[in-house]
C-alpha positions in Angstrom: 0.0 0.0 0.0 3.0 2.3 0.4 4.7 1.3 -2.9 3.8 3.5 -5.9 2.1 1.6 -8.7 2.4 -1.8 -6.9 0.8 -4.9 -8.2 -0.3 -7.7 -5.9 -1.2 -11.3 -6.9 -3.0 -13.0 -3.9 -2.3 -16.7 -3.7 -4.5 -19.1 -1.7 -2.9 -22.4 -0.7 -4.2 -25.6 0.8 -6.9 -26.0 -1.8 -6.5 -29.8 -1.3 -8.1 -29.3 2.2 -11.3 -27.8 0.8 -14.2 -29.0 -1.3 -14.4 -27.3 -4.7 -17.5 -25.2 -3.7 -15.8 -24.2 -0.4 -12.6 -23.1 -2.3 -14.7 -21.0 -4.6 -16.6 -19.4 -1.7 -13.3 -18.7 0.2 -11.8 -17.1 -3.0 -14.8 -14.8 -3.4 -14.7 -13.9 0.3 -11.0 -13.1 0.3 -11.3 -10.8 -2.8 -14.3 -9.1 -1.2 -12.3 -8.5 2.0 -9.4 -7.0 0.0 -11.8 -4.7 -1.8 -13.4 -3.6 1.5 -9.9 -3.1 3.0 -8.8 -0.9 0.2 -12.0 1.2 0.3 -11.6 1.6 4.1 -7.9 2.7 3.6 -8.9 5.3 1.0 -11.7 6.6 3.3 -9.4 6.8 6.3 -6.7 8.6 4.4 -9.2 11.2 3.1 -10.5 11.6 6.7 -7.1 12.2 8.1 -6.2 14.7 5.4 -9.4 16.6 5.9 -8.7 16.7 9.7 -5.3 18.2 9.1 -6.5 20.7 6.6 -9.3 21.7 8.9 -7.1 22.1 12.0 -6.6 25.5 13.6 -2.9 25.5 12.8 -2.5 23.5 9.6 1.0 24.8 9.0 2.2 22.7 12.0 1.1 19.5 10.2 2.6 20.0 6.7 5.0 17.0 7.0 2.1 14.7 8.1 -0.1 16.1 5.4 2.5 15.6 2.6 3.1 12.0 3.8 -0.6 11.2 3.8 -1.0 12.8 0.3 1.9 10.7 -0.9 0.2 7.5 0.4 -3.1 8.6 -1.1 -1.5 8.9 -4.6 0.0 5.3 -4.4 -2.1 3.2 -6.8 -2.5 -0.5 -5.9 -3.5 -3.1 -8.5 -5.0 -6.3 -7.0 -5.1 -9.2 -9.4 -7.5 -12.1 -9.2 -6.6 -14.6 -6.5 -5.0 -17.8 -7.6 -5.9 -20.9 -5.6 -3.3 -23.7 -5.6 -2.6 -27.1 -4.1 1.0 -26.9 -3.1 1.4 -30.7 -3.2 0.5 -30.8 -6.9 3.3 -29.8 -9.3 0.7 -29.0 -12.0 -0.7 -26.3 -9.8 2.7 -24.9 -9.1 3.5 -24.8 -12.8 0.1 -23.1 -13.5 0.9 -20.5 -10.8 4.3 -19.8 -12.4 2.6 -19.4 -15.8 0.1 -17.0 -14.3 2.9 -14.9 -12.8 4.8 -14.8 -16.0 1.7 -13.8 -17.9 1.1 -10.8 -15.6 4.8 -9.8 -15.6 4.8 -9.6 -19.3 1.7 -7.3 -19.3 3.1 -3.9 -20.4 0.1 -2.1 -18.8 1.0 -3.6 -15.4 4.7 -3.4 -15.8 6.0 -0.8 -18.2 9.6 -1.7 -17.2 9.2 -5.0 -19.1 9.8 -3.2 -22.4 12.8 -1.2 -21.2 16.1 -2.0 -23.1 18.9 -2.3 -20.6 22.6 -1.5 -21.3 24.8 -4.6 -21.3 26.5 -3.5 -18.0 23.2 -3.8 -16.2 23.1 -7.5 -17.0 26.8 -7.9 -16.2 26.3 -6.3 -12.7 23.2 -8.3 -12.1 25.0 -11.6 -13.0 28.0 -10.6 -10.7 25.7 -9.7 -7.8 23.9 -13.1 -8.2 27.3 -14.8 -8.2 28.4 -12.9 -5.0 25.1 -13.6 -3.3 25.4 -17.4 -3.9 29.1 -17.5 -2.9 30.1 -19.1 0.4 32.0 -16.0 1.5 28.8 -13.9 2.1 26.9 -14.2 5.3 23.5 -15.9 5.3 21.7 -12.6 5.9 23.2 -11.2 2.6 23.8 -7.7 4.0 26.6 -5.9 2.4 28.0 -2.4 2.6 27.5 -0.4 -0.6 31.1 0.7 -0.9 32.3 -2.9 -0.2 29.9 -4.2 -2.9 31.4 -1.7 -5.4 34.9 -2.8 -4.6 33.9 -6.5 -5.0 32.3 -5.8 -8.4 35.3 -3.6 -9.5 37.6 -6.5 -9.0 36.0 -8.2 -12.0 37.7 -7.5 -15.3 34.6 -6.4 -17.2 33.4 -4.1 -14.3 36.7 -2.4 -13.5 35.4 1.0 -14.5 32.1 0.7 -12.6 31.4 4.0 -10.8 29.4 4.4 -7.6 26.8 6.5 -9.4 26.2 3.9 -12.1 26.0 1.1 -9.5 23.4 3.1 -7.6 21.3 3.4 -10.8 21.6 -0.3 -11.4 20.7 -1.1 -7.8 17.5 1.0 -8.1 16.5 -1.1 -11.1 17.4 -4.4 -9.3 15.5 -3.2 -6.3 12.4 -2.5 -8.4 12.5 -6.0 -10.0 13.1 -7.6 -6.6 16.6 -9.1 -7.0 18.0 -7.0 -4.2 16.6 -4.7 -1.5 18.2 -1.2 -1.1 16.4 1.3 1.1 18.3 4.4 -0.2 15.6 6.8 1.2 16.3 5.6 4.8 19.3 7.4 6.2 20.5 4.5 8.4 20.2 2.0 5.6 21.3 3.9 2.6 24.8 2.4 2.7 23.5 -1.2 3.1 22.4 -3.5 0.3 20.4 -6.7 1.0 21.5 -9.3 -1.5 19.2 -12.0 0.0 15.6 -10.5 0.0 14.3 -13.9 1.1 16.1 -13.5 4.4 14.3 -10.2 5.1 11.0 -11.9 4.3 11.8 -14.7 6.8 12.7 -12.1 9.4 9.6 -10.0 8.9 7.5 -13.2 9.2 8.9 -13.7 12.7 8.4 -10.1 13.7 5.2 -9.1 11.9 2.4 -11.6 12.2 -1.3 -11.9 12.9 -2.3 -11.5 16.5 1.3 -10.6 17.5 0.1 -7.9 20.0 -2.3 -10.3 21.6 0.3 -13.0 21.9 2.7 -10.6 23.5 0.1 -9.2 25.9 -0.8 -12.8 27.0 2.7 -13.3 28.4 2.7 -12.7 32.1 
């Protein structure tokens, strides 16, 4: 909801635990809940913005107002839910085909038609090689300057500049190969070469009923 022009493909698993009619009903219910959630978010943002604009001293809340307006401008495209049986390889292949079909949709992903300079591919291949090497820690965190020095050791990337690397990292961040939070001051010099590690960590920290679980501890 905070990423500009983001596209989300909901995937429902454990279809093998449901009857066909039940799976169809659950799919419909999930999509209805998502639609309601987006409508509520839009309404809440509009309400918060109106409150700030109608306050006695609106100039004191300019930063909050700008952040809310930025969130309000973020478009979010929700694709139709795909229900899969994870124990059936045919369902996994069908899910893969569905993802590829959407990714190749130029209306959803204008970047798909972008022609990249050869050095983008060379840096991408080198970063994949570094991420898969044994010398890197499992978390995949690497200092930006150190990453530049590692890449520059390769013969075909000896002239790679920091500015060009940053441009390439922005692209690789958008396509999901790496994660680089350049807008966050404390993280601008850190590149996450293993996005899957972040997902695993977030799953441990951010989960349903976490607050209730913590409050239940005496």
